C-alpha positions as CSV (number, residue, x, y, z in Angstrom):
1,M,17.2,17.0,-15.1
2,D,13.8,18.6,-14.9
3,Q,13.3,21.2,-12.2
4,L,10.9,19.5,-9.5
5,K,7.9,21.2,-8.3
6,A,7.2,21.2,-4.5
7,Y,4.7,18.8,-3.4
8,E,2.1,20.7,-0.9
9,P,1.5,18.1,2.1
10,T,-1.8,18.1,4.2
11,W,-2.2,19.8,7.1
12,R,-2.5,16.5,8.8
13,E,0.5,15.0,7.3
14,R,2.1,18.0,8.2
15,A,1.0,17.7,12.0
16,A,2.5,13.6,12.0
17,S,5.7,14.7,10.4
18,G,6.3,17.5,13.1
19,L,5.1,15.6,15.9
20,Q,6.9,12.7,14.7
21,D,10.2,15.0,15.1
22,M,9.2,16.4,18.7
23,L,9.1,12.5,19.3
24,M,12.6,11.1,17.8
25,S,14.5,14.8,18.9
26,R,12.9,15.0,22.6
27,F,12.2,11.8,23.8
28,G,14.6,9.5,22.1
29,M,12.5,7.2,20.3
30,S,13.7,5.6,16.8
31,A,11.8,6.7,13.8
32,Y,10.0,3.6,13.6
33,D,8.4,4.0,17.0
34,A,7.7,7.7,16.6
35,M,5.9,7.1,13.2
36,K,3.6,5.0,14.7
37,M,2.9,6.7,17.8
38,A,2.5,9.9,15.5
39,Q,-0.2,8.0,13.1
40,K,-2.0,7.2,16.2
41,V,-2.2,10.8,17.5
42,T,-2.8,12.6,13.9
43,G,-4.4,9.4,12.3
44,G,-4.1,8.4,8.6
45,G,-1.9,5.3,9.7
46,Q,-1.9,1.7,10.8
47,G,-1.7,3.1,14.4
48,A,-5.2,4.7,13.9
49,V,-8.3,2.7,14.4
50,G,-10.3,3.7,11.0
51,G,-7.9,5.5,10.1
52,M,-8.4,8.3,12.8
53,G,-6.4,9.8,15.4
54,L,-6.9,11.4,19.0
55,L,-6.7,14.6,17.4
56,D,-9.8,13.6,15.0
57,V,-11.7,14.8,17.9
58,T,-10.2,18.1,18.2
59,P,-11.2,20.9,16.4
60,A,-7.5,20.0,14.7
61,G,-9.7,17.2,13.7
62,L,-12.4,19.0,12.4
63,A,-10.0,21.0,10.1
64,F,-8.0,18.3,8.9
65,G,-11.2,16.4,7.8
66,A,-13.0,19.7,6.0
67,Q,-9.3,20.4,4.2
68,E,-9.1,16.7,2.7
69,G,-12.6,16.7,2.4
70,G,-11.9,19.6,-0.3
71,L,-9.0,18.3,-1.8
72,Q,-11.2,15.2,-2.6
73,A,-13.8,16.6,-3.9
74,G,-11.8,19.2,-6.3
75,Q,-12.2,22.2,-4.4
76,G,-8.8,22.9,-3.2
77,A,-8.2,24.8,0.1
78,A,-6.7,27.8,0.8
79,R,-2.8,27.0,2.2
80,A,-0.3,29.2,3.5
81,A,2.6,29.6,1.0
82,S,4.7,30.1,4.0
83,G,3.9,29.6,8.1
84,D,3.0,27.1,10.2
85,V,-0.4,26.2,9.6
86,G,0.1,22.7,10.5
87,G,2.0,23.4,13.7
88,G,-1.2,25.8,14.7
89,L,-4.0,23.3,13.7
90,L,-1.8,20.6,15.7
91,G,-1.7,23.0,18.8
92,M,-5.5,22.9,18.9
93,G,-5.2,19.5,20.3
94,L,-1.8,18.9,21.8
95,G,-0.2,22.8,22.1
96,A,2.2,23.8,20.3
97,L,4.6,21.8,17.9
98,A,6.7,22.9,15.6
99,V,6.2,22.1,12.0
100,A,8.7,23.4,9.6
101,P,7.2,25.2,6.8
102,I,7.2,23.6,3.1
103,A,9.0,24.6,0.2
104,K,6.6,27.2,-2.0
105,P,4.9,25.1,-4.6
106,G,6.9,25.6,-8.2
107,R,10.7,26.5,-6.5
108,A,13.0,24.2,-7.6
109,A,16.0,23.1,-5.1
110,K,19.3,22.7,-6.2
111,P,20.7,19.3,-7.0
112,V,22.3,17.0,-4.2
113,F,24.5,15.2,-7.0
114,D,26.8,15.7,-9.3
115,L,25.5,13.5,-12.2
116,S,27.9,14.7,-15.0
117,N,29.9,12.0,-15.2
118,L,27.9,8.6,-14.5
119,T,29.0,6.7,-17.3
120,D,32.5,6.9,-16.4
121,T,33.7,3.5,-14.7
122,P,34.0,3.4,-10.9
123,K,37.4,3.3,-9.5
124,V,36.8,0.1,-8.0
125,A,38.1,-3.9,-9.3
126,Q,36.3,-5.1,-12.2
127,A,35.9,-8.7,-11.3
128,A,33.9,-12.0,-12.5
129,L,32.0,-13.3,-9.9
130,T,31.9,-17.2,-8.2
131,R,29.2,-18.6,-10.2
132,Y,27.4,-22.5,-10.0
133,T,28.6,-24.7,-12.9
134,P,26.2,-27.6,-13.5
135,P,28.0,-30.6,-13.6
136,R,25.5,-32.2,-16.5
137,G,25.7,-29.4,-18.2
138,V,23.0,-26.5,-19.1
139,P,19.7,-27.2,-19.7
140,E,18.5,-28.0,-23.4
141,R,16.7,-24.5,-24.0
142,I,19.8,-22.6,-23.2
143,E,21.5,-24.8,-25.8
144,R,19.4,-23.3,-27.7
145,L,19.4,-20.2,-27.1
146,Q,23.1,-20.0,-27.8
147,N,22.9,-20.9,-31.0
148,N,19.7,-18.1,-31.7
149,K,21.3,-15.6,-34.0
150,R,18.2,-14.2,-34.5
151,A,17.6,-14.0,-30.7
152,F,21.0,-12.2,-30.0
153,N,20.6,-9.9,-32.8
154,Q,17.0,-8.8,-31.5
155,A,18.2,-8.6,-28.1
156,G,21.2,-6.3,-29.7
157,E,18.4,-4.2,-31.0
158,W,16.8,-3.5,-27.2
159,M,20.4,-3.4,-25.9
160,S,20.9,-0.5,-28.1
161,E,18.0,1.4,-27.9
162,G,18.9,1.4,-24.2
163,M,22.1,2.8,-25.1
164,T,21.0,6.6,-23.4
165,T,23.2,8.5,-21.0
166,D,20.9,7.0,-18.1
167,G,20.9,3.4,-19.0
168,L,24.6,3.3,-19.6
169,A,25.5,4.9,-16.0
170,W,22.0,3.1,-14.3
171,Y,24.1,1.2,-12.0
172,N,27.2,4.2,-11.7
173,M,26.1,5.3,-7.3
174,D,29.7,6.5,-6.9
175,P,28.1,10.2,-6.0
176,L,25.9,8.6,-3.2
177,R,29.1,6.9,-2.0
178,L,30.8,10.4,-2.1
179,K,28.3,11.6,0.3
180,F,28.1,8.9,3.1
181,V,32.2,9.3,3.2
182,E,32.0,12.9,2.9
183,K,30.0,12.3,6.0
184,L,31.1,9.7,7.8
185,G,35.0,9.7,7.0
186,E,36.6,7.0,4.8
187,A,36.0,3.9,6.5
188,G,32.8,4.5,8.0
189,G,31.3,5.9,5.1
190,N,32.0,2.8,3.0
191,K,31.2,0.9,5.4
192,A,27.6,2.4,6.2
193,F,27.8,3.2,1.8
194,N,27.4,-0.8,1.1
195,Q,25.3,-1.8,4.0
196,Y,22.7,0.6,2.6
197,I,23.2,-1.3,-1.0
198,D,23.0,-4.2,0.3
199,L,19.7,-3.2,1.7
200,M,18.9,-2.4,-1.6
201,A,19.3,-5.9,-3.1
202,A,17.4,-7.5,-0.1
203,T,14.2,-5.3,-0.9
204,S,15.0,-5.2,-4.7
205,A,12.3,-7.9,-5.7
206,G,9.2,-6.8,-7.4
207,A,10.3,-3.5,-6.0
208,K,10.3,0.2,-8.9
209,T,13.5,1.8,-8.5
210,D,12.4,4.7,-6.4
211,A,10.1,2.0,-4.0
212,N,13.4,-0.2,-3.9
213,A,15.9,3.2,-2.4
214,R,13.3,4.3,-0.2
215,I,12.0,0.3,1.1
216,A,16.1,0.5,2.1
217,S,16.3,3.4,4.1
218,Y,14.0,2.1,6.2
219,Y,15.7,-1.0,7.1
220,Y,18.7,1.4,6.9
221,V,17.6,3.5,9.5
222,N,15.5,1.3,12.2
223,G,18.2,-1.4,11.5
224,A,21.3,1.0,13.1
225,N,21.2,-1.6,16.6
226,G,21.5,-4.4,14.5
227,Q,18.4,-5.7,16.1
228,P,15.5,-7.1,14.1
229,V,13.4,-4.7,12.4
230,P,9.4,-5.3,11.8
231,I,7.4,-5.2,8.7
232,P,6.5,-1.6,7.9
233,P,3.2,-0.3,8.7
234,V,0.5,0.3,6.3
235,G,0.3,3.9,5.3
236,S,4.2,4.1,6.6
237,G,5.4,4.5,2.6
238,Y,7.4,1.1,2.9
239,G,4.9,-1.5,2.6
240,H,4.8,-3.6,-0.6
241,K,3.2,-6.6,-1.8
242,A,6.8,-8.7,-1.3
243,Q,6.9,-7.2,2.2
244,N,7.7,-10.4,4.2
245,L,10.5,-11.5,1.7
246,H,11.8,-8.3,1.9
247,N,11.8,-8.1,6.0
248,R,13.3,-11.4,5.7
249,N,16.7,-10.7,3.5
250,A,17.4,-7.1,5.4
251,N,17.0,-8.3,8.4
252,E,19.8,-10.8,7.4
253,I,21.7,-8.3,6.2
254,L,21.4,-6.0,9.3
255,A,22.2,-9.4,11.8
256,G,25.5,-9.3,9.9
257,G,24.8,-11.7,7.3
258,G,26.3,-11.3,3.6
259,L,24.5,-11.9,0.2
260,D,25.3,-15.7,-1.2
261,P,26.6,-15.2,-4.7
262,I,25.5,-19.2,-5.6
263,E,22.4,-19.4,-3.7
264,H,21.3,-16.0,-4.7
265,P,23.5,-14.8,-7.9
266,K,21.2,-12.3,-8.7
267,R,20.5,-9.8,-5.3
268,F,24.4,-10.8,-4.9
269,T,25.2,-9.6,-8.2
270,F,22.7,-6.4,-8.2
271,A,24.6,-5.3,-4.8
272,E,28.3,-5.3,-6.8
273,N,26.8,-3.9,-9.8
274,L,25.7,-0.9,-7.6
275,K,28.8,-0.8,-5.4
276,G,30.8,-0.3,-9.5
277,N,31.6,-3.6,-10.0
278,W,30.5,-4.0,-13.8
279,E,31.6,-7.6,-14.7
280,P,29.3,-9.6,-13.8
281,V,25.5,-9.5,-14.7
282,T,22.2,-8.8,-13.1
283,V,20.1,-11.5,-14.7
284,D,16.5,-10.2,-13.2
285,K,12.9,-10.7,-14.3
286,H,13.0,-8.6,-17.4
287,N,16.9,-9.5,-18.2
288,I,15.3,-13.3,-18.7
289,R,12.2,-12.1,-20.1
290,A,13.8,-10.4,-23.0
291,W,16.0,-13.3,-24.2
292,G,12.9,-15.5,-23.7
293,M,10.7,-13.0,-25.7
294,A,13.6,-12.9,-28.3
295,S,14.5,-16.4,-28.4
296,R,10.9,-17.2,-29.7
297,D,11.3,-20.4,-27.9
298,P,7.9,-21.5,-26.4
299,E,10.0,-23.4,-23.5
300,W,10.7,-20.1,-22.4
301,V,6.9,-19.3,-21.6
302,A,6.6,-20.4,-18.0
303,K,4.4,-23.0,-16.9
304,R,2.5,-21.3,-14.3
305,L,1.5,-17.7,-14.1
306,E,3.7,-15.5,-11.2
307,D,0.2,-13.5,-10.0
308,T,-2.6,-16.0,-10.0
309,Q,-5.1,-13.2,-9.9
310,A,-3.9,-12.0,-13.4
311,G,-6.9,-11.1,-15.9
312,A,-7.0,-12.6,-19.3
313,P,-5.4,-11.1,-21.9
314,S,-7.9,-8.5,-24.1
315,W,-8.1,-11.2,-27.1
316,W,-9.1,-14.6,-25.1
317,N,-12.1,-16.3,-26.1
318,E,-14.1,-18.7,-24.0
319,K,-15.6,-19.8,-26.5
320,A,-12.1,-21.3,-27.9
321,Y,-10.5,-21.6,-25.3
322,G,-12.2,-22.2,-21.9
323,A,-13.1,-20.3,-19.1
324,W,-10.1,-18.2,-17.8
325,D,-8.7,-19.4,-14.6
326,P,-5.2,-18.1,-13.7
327,K,-4.9,-20.2,-10.6
328,T,-4.5,-23.8,-13.0
329,F,-3.7,-22.0,-16.3
330,S,-0.2,-23.6,-17.9
331,P,0.5,-20.8,-20.2
332,R,3.5,-23.0,-21.8
333,E,0.9,-25.6,-22.2
334,F,-1.3,-23.1,-24.3
335,V,1.3,-21.4,-26.4
336,K,2.3,-25.2,-27.4
337,S,-1.1,-26.3,-28.0
338,N,-2.7,-23.3,-29.7
339,N,-1.4,-21.7,-33.1
340,I,-1.0,-17.9,-30.9
341,K,1.0,-15.2,-32.6
342,W,4.5,-15.6,-30.8
343,D,4.0,-11.5,-30.5
344,K,0.6,-11.2,-28.8
345,I,2.0,-13.8,-25.9
346,P,2.0,-11.6,-22.7
347,A,5.1,-10.6,-21.5
348,T,4.2,-12.0,-18.0
349,W,3.9,-15.6,-19.4
350,F,7.4,-15.5,-19.6
351,E,9.9,-17.3,-17.1
352,G,11.0,-14.2,-14.2
353,A,13.8,-15.9,-13.5
354,P,16.5,-18.6,-14.3
355,T,17.3,-21.5,-12.8
356,K,20.4,-22.7,-10.4
357,T,22.1,-24.3,-13.7
358,E,21.1,-21.1,-16.0
359,Y,22.3,-18.3,-14.3
360,Q,26.0,-18.5,-15.4
361,A,24.9,-19.2,-19.4
362,L,23.2,-16.1,-19.2
363,E,25.5,-14.0,-17.9
364,Q,27.9,-15.1,-20.6
365,L,25.0,-14.5,-22.8
366,N,24.7,-11.0,-21.6
367,Q,28.3,-10.2,-21.9
368,K,29.1,-12.0,-24.9
369,L,26.3,-9.0,-26.6
370,S,27.9,-6.3,-24.1
371,D,31.2,-7.0,-25.6
372,A,29.9,-6.9,-29.3
373,M,28.1,-3.8,-28.4
374,G,31.2,-2.4,-27.2
375,V,30.3,-1.6,-23.4
376,L,30.5,-3.2,-19.6
377,P,28.3,-5.9,-18.8
378,A,26.6,-4.1,-16.4
379,P,26.0,-1.4,-18.2
380,G,25.2,-3.4,-21.0
381,Q,21.8,-5.2,-18.9
382,A,21.0,-2.0,-17.9
383,A,20.5,-0.9,-21.0
384,L,18.9,-4.1,-22.4
385,W,16.8,-3.8,-19.5
386,L,15.7,-0.2,-20.6
387,G,15.2,-0.9,-24.5
388,A,13.5,-4.1,-23.8
389,G,11.5,-2.4,-21.4
390,P,8.7,-1.1,-23.2
391,V,7.8,-5.3,-24.6
392,T,8.8,-7.0,-21.3
393,G,6.2,-4.9,-18.9
394,L,8.8,-2.7,-17.3
395,G,7.8,-0.7,-14.4
396,S,10.2,1.8,-13.5
397,P,11.3,4.9,-15.3
398,P,14.5,5.2,-17.5
399,L,16.5,6.8,-15.7
400,S,19.7,5.8,-14.0
401,M,19.1,4.9,-9.9
402,M,21.0,8.4,-9.1
403,S,18.4,10.2,-11.2
404,T,15.9,8.4,-9.7
405,F,17.6,9.0,-6.3
406,E,18.0,13.0,-6.5
407,Q,14.5,12.6,-7.2
408,L,13.7,10.7,-3.8
409,L,15.3,13.8,-2.4
410,Q,14.0,16.2,-3.8
411,K,10.6,15.1,-3.3
412,R,11.0,14.9,0.6
413,A,12.5,17.7,1.1
414,A,9.7,19.3,-0.6
415,A,7.2,17.3,1.3
416,R,9.0,18.5,4.9
417,G,10.1,22.0,3.9
418,E,13.7,21.3,4.2
419,T,16.8,21.2,1.9
420,P,17.5,18.3,0.2
421,E,20.7,18.3,1.6
422,A,19.2,18.2,5.2
423,V,17.7,15.2,4.1
424,L,20.3,13.6,2.9
425,D,21.9,13.8,6.0
426,Q,19.7,12.8,8.2
427,F,19.6,9.7,6.0
428,I,23.1,8.7,5.7
429,R,23.2,9.8,9.5
430,R,19.8,6.8,10.4
431,T,18.1,9.9,12.0
432,R,15.1,9.5,9.3
433,P,14.4,7.2,6.3
434,L,13.5,8.8,3.1
435,M,10.0,8.0,3.1
436,V,7.7,10.2,1.1
437,P,4.2,11.2,2.6
438,V,0.9,9.1,1.5
439,G,-0.1,12.3,-0.3
440,A,2.6,12.8,-2.7
441,V,1.9,9.2,-4.3
442,G,-1.3,7.6,-3.3
443,L,-2.1,4.8,-0.6
444,G,-2.3,2.1,-2.8
445,G,1.0,2.8,-4.8
446,L,2.5,2.5,-1.7
447,L,0.5,-0.4,-0.6
448,A,1.0,-1.8,-4.3
449,Q,3.9,-1.6,-6.2
450,D,3.8,-3.1,-9.2
451,P,5.4,-6.4,-9.1
452,E,6.7,-6.3,-12.7
453,S,9.7,-4.1,-11.8
454,Q,13.5,-5.2,-10.9
């Protein structure tokens, strides 16, 4: 794995992190409440009026602004390679506060997990899941797809391209499960791990893989007492366009509810796959898009656009097709009525989710293809996901979920000046979630995650 260079947070970010730690350790505040309070004091978050905090009217605020202004102007700023710069600035307004020194830029931390055997099948029961069987049979477009050899071969080519180590190992989260067991014991560790995975499934809609892991950690840590967890505040690092859905789904899990394999087959199966059951198939947005695009059947083009703010494709001609209006536009009708080359149809025009009567048949089609390629269904689906990603609009990196999780730990550790193992321990014991400071990815990146992913 490529060596990761440490992200160096701003003085404001270090002050906020240190204050959050103090509020949690000395006053017993939850991670969520401590984060909001820290934002009110240091600025930059939702709790600060206009982005300002209490420290902005102190000498510390002047230093924050000067440093941030220099960074924005591309001038850089003198930062201590080690020592307590952030703590000293915070002391100008609040008094002494310990802020851990950050990792030196360029220093690579030791990997937390052994990822050498991820393609091995986890030692859990491999079993099919209960599916809804439509009493009147499958829709006609499914019947055509089942007999479409060209689509089957195209999907096979894409799957072959995605059969990398990361593709075939995508769902193997056993190294993380073993860390849960190591820290919480066999029973407690497995129970906590399973809940975190369920929360990943609950918050997977529209989220890239790294954001999914991070958002799930927010609910895992703050939901330890079983009480409802609020929607993440702006600037927290856990926001998302689909956060209302994430919040509702996650709180159902925290309240003791379970995932439903009939009503929510994709979500339930995603959790099963991550827990090690690789027999069922997660038929997600990019899986159904891949099959639809391979089919060359206009019935797999959506009736309406999912994104009603979407712009027109580059080839759109108003003289020929009229003014572009994504709110009323029907991709399927347009494709059927116009002589458009199939390969020019945008990926976002295709169906993004199977109907209740289609899931079982699409799962069986994926299983048939995986069997033909000599792999289990879940690794096969992940390989198709990655291999077809360039044409379906996949936004997530071509890495296994464990590789993504390792990188997330490394980034978080570098930003906090701690070891990745310490960050993992705090997460598993529900002390602090896996938030990456806003400065590491940009506020826009945190709050406007690309919906074109898992």
